[in-house]
PLY file of the C-alpha trace (Angstrom):
ply
format ascii 1.0
element vertex 126
property float x
property float y
property float z
element edge 125
property int vertex1
property int vertex2
end_header
-3.39 -0.12 -1.19
-6.39 0.59 -3.35
-6.60 -1.20 -6.69
-8.49 0.69 -9.42
-9.54 3.74 -7.45
-12.15 5.24 -9.82
-10.51 8.68 -9.91
-7.02 7.33 -10.58
-8.38 4.88 -13.16
-10.13 7.71 -15.01
-6.92 9.77 -15.01
-4.76 6.96 -16.42
-7.40 5.96 -18.93
-7.55 9.54 -20.21
-3.75 9.63 -20.51
-3.76 6.29 -22.35
-6.43 7.50 -24.78
-4.47 10.70 -25.40
-1.32 8.69 -26.10
-3.17 6.51 -28.63
-4.53 9.64 -30.34
-1.06 11.17 -30.47
0.44 7.94 -31.81
-2.11 7.64 -34.63
-1.72 11.32 -35.57
2.10 11.33 -35.22
1.81 14.11 -32.65
5.39 13.81 -31.41
5.11 16.65 -28.90
2.09 15.02 -27.23
3.78 11.60 -27.16
6.91 13.10 -25.64
4.84 14.92 -23.01
3.31 11.61 -21.91
6.67 9.87 -21.42
8.74 10.63 -18.33
11.60 12.95 -19.31
14.46 10.91 -17.87
17.36 8.65 -18.86
15.61 5.87 -16.92
12.59 5.79 -19.26
12.82 2.84 -21.66
10.89 1.53 -24.65
11.26 -1.84 -26.36
9.59 -1.78 -29.75
8.92 -4.32 -32.45
12.30 -3.60 -34.03
14.13 -1.32 -31.61
15.43 -1.17 -28.06
15.54 2.36 -26.68
17.14 3.33 -23.38
16.37 6.80 -22.09
14.06 9.52 -23.30
16.72 10.90 -25.69
16.79 7.64 -27.69
13.00 7.46 -27.66
12.74 11.00 -29.02
15.33 10.37 -31.74
13.46 7.25 -32.84
10.18 9.14 -33.07
11.71 11.97 -35.10
13.09 9.58 -37.71
10.17 7.17 -37.79
7.74 9.05 -39.99
4.72 7.99 -37.95
3.36 4.77 -36.54
1.61 2.18 -38.67
-2.13 2.72 -38.30
-3.89 0.28 -36.01
-7.05 -0.44 -34.10
-7.10 -1.45 -30.48
-8.44 -4.78 -29.27
-8.79 -5.58 -25.60
-7.33 -2.98 -23.22
-6.67 -3.54 -19.52
-5.73 -0.60 -17.31
-5.08 -1.18 -13.62
-4.07 1.36 -10.97
-2.16 0.40 -7.84
-2.42 2.97 -5.09
-2.20 6.65 -5.90
0.74 6.80 -8.30
1.34 3.59 -10.29
-0.58 1.92 -13.10
-0.21 -0.54 -15.93
-1.87 -0.44 -19.34
-1.92 -3.56 -21.50
-3.46 -3.50 -24.95
-3.88 -5.71 -27.96
-3.74 -3.98 -31.32
-4.16 -4.88 -34.96
-2.19 -3.04 -37.64
-3.81 -2.30 -40.97
-2.87 -4.99 -43.48
-1.31 -7.30 -40.87
-2.93 -10.43 -39.49
-0.68 -10.76 -36.45
-1.90 -9.41 -33.14
0.25 -6.76 -31.52
0.73 -6.26 -27.79
1.62 -3.14 -25.88
2.45 -2.79 -22.21
3.03 0.52 -20.48
3.99 1.29 -16.88
2.65 4.68 -15.74
3.73 6.74 -12.73
2.01 9.87 -11.45
4.48 12.75 -11.13
3.84 16.36 -10.09
3.10 17.17 -13.76
0.76 14.22 -14.33
0.79 10.59 -15.39
3.82 9.55 -17.44
4.98 6.33 -19.11
8.23 5.14 -17.51
8.51 1.85 -19.40
6.88 0.51 -22.57
7.08 -2.68 -24.59
5.54 -3.28 -28.01
5.61 -6.63 -29.83
3.88 -8.60 -32.54
2.88 -12.22 -32.10
5.18 -14.57 -33.90
6.31 -18.13 -33.74
6.98 -19.63 -30.35
10.23 -21.28 -31.47
0 1
1 2
2 3
3 4
4 5
5 6
6 7
7 8
8 9
9 10
10 11
11 12
12 13
13 14
14 15
15 16
16 17
17 18
18 19
19 20
20 21
21 22
22 23
23 24
24 25
25 26
26 27
27 28
28 29
29 30
30 31
31 32
32 33
33 34
34 35
35 36
36 37
37 38
38 39
39 40
40 41
41 42
42 43
43 44
44 45
45 46
46 47
47 48
48 49
49 50
50 51
51 52
52 53
53 54
54 55
55 56
56 57
57 58
58 59
59 60
60 61
61 62
62 63
63 64
64 65
65 66
66 67
67 68
68 69
69 70
70 71
71 72
72 73
73 74
74 75
75 76
76 77
77 78
78 79
79 80
80 81
81 82
82 83
83 84
84 85
85 86
86 87
87 88
88 89
89 90
90 91
91 92
92 93
93 94
94 95
95 96
96 97
97 98
98 99
99 100
100 101
101 102
102 103
103 104
104 105
105 106
106 107
107 108
108 109
109 110
110 111
111 112
112 113
113 114
114 115
115 116
116 117
117 118
118 119
119 120
120 121
121 122
122 123
123 124
124 125
């Protein structure tokens, strides 16, 4: 298995950058297009637990946009031809706590899609 094949890494990085753009611009159609359209796609957020693409879409429709943020360190790793992870630190405007985002990406016939995502903010360890 090849780790970080340059072509695969470029593809996933482009998809990750597009997702971040869509998130900051509240481009719901673009965000939806980058998540796998299946009941097995899940997203754990700072304040929500969403099972299946239908719940994820409903959350996005009622959210009114994501809090604006800037990215810190980003680590994208590809494993073979069709699986990748993207881990990112982020910092929301007006918030001192560091946020963390993890995405699992799979390459399908129609491109790279997020199949699992987790977003959290640092808090106390107790």
